[in-house]
C-alpha positions, 0 to 999 in steps of 0.5 A, a space after each residue: 170731206 165735201 158732201 154732195 146730194 146727187 139726184 140719181 134716177 137709176 139711169 146711165 147718166 146719173 149712176 155714172 155721175 154717182 160713181 164719178 163723185 164717189 171716185 173723187 172722194 165726195 161724201 154722198 147721199 143719193 136722192 131718187 124720186 117716185 113721181 108716178 113715172 111709168 118706168 118707176 123700176 129705174 128706182 131699183 137701179 138707183 137703190 143698187 147703185 147706192 148699195 154698191 157704193 155704200 152710201 145713203 139713199 133717199 127715195 122721195 114720194 112725189 106721186 101726188 105731184 106727178 099726178 098733176 103733171 099730165 100730158 107727158 108720155 112719162 106720167 100719162 098712160 094716155 100719151 104714147 112713148 115715142 119710138 125711133 130716133 128722137 126729133 124735136 117734135 117727138 121729144 116734146 111728148 117726154 117733157 114733164 112740166 117743171 120736173 127738174 125744178 121740182 126735183 132739184 128743189 127737193 134735193 136742195 132742201 135735203 142738201 141744206 138739211 144734211 149740211 151738204 156743199 153741193 147738189 149734183 145733177 147728170 143733165 147733159 148736152 143731148 137734152 138741151 134742144 127740148 128740155 129747158 130745165 137741162 140747159 146751162 142757163 137753168 143750172 146757173 139760174 137755179 144755183 143763184 136761186 138756191 143760194 138766195 133761198 137758203 142764205 144763212 143756212 146753206 154754205 155761202 158757196 153752195 153750188 149745183 154741180 153738173 159735170 156732164 152739162 156740155 157732154 154728149 151721151 157717148 162721152 158719158 158712156 166713155 167716162 163710165 167705162 173709165 170708171 168701170 161703172 156696171 152699166 148693165 145695172 142702169 135703166 133707160 127705157 121709158 116703157 118700164 118693161 122686163 127688158 129695155 124695149 129697144 124701140 123708144 127714143 131713150 133706148 135708141 139714144 142709149 144704144 147709139 151712145 155705146 156705138 159712138 163711144 166704142 164701148 160694148 153695150 151690155 143691155 138686153 133689148 127686146 127688139 132693136 129699132 132700125 
């Protein structure tokens, strides 16, 4: 059986990825990261995903690193979380410098230590316009770097698996419905309150993805942005 380390935040995309790979027969370890994000409660949903699938789960404490990555609405209380439909400009506030490079590097180290063949990430096409570390060029470049950095220790064909790379979020919701993923048990909201706020860009994106996919949205929102 092939082994994979999957970066799982607890969000809709990464939880669906874990379910997809599990259904395909992969031996999984889920890797989640506490980097001081204001929506750290997402990790509870990652833990629930691991328990549901009966797979290993590692939570990596990167809070000291996250404290250095100021200027993002995700890690800096002085920066407001943007509301409403995302625009290229508003999305910039949610960029955490070098985040995917850091997280995938740690996940790759874990994968090599565990003898895994693959590290998997749920980046998707909707992230491409603003997030450079979610684009195809980054994934292919990181894969080449990971192979070189672990030559002789990782499998020769060690790879970065990103099956959603050219899919939009609605397509991921549709795939989740096919797999019977309990999407109620996923977290997207960047505010990290008791319920999804319904106003921030990630909540708006989540709600619209369900609408476009024609899948009933089980999420409880405090309010619904117009």
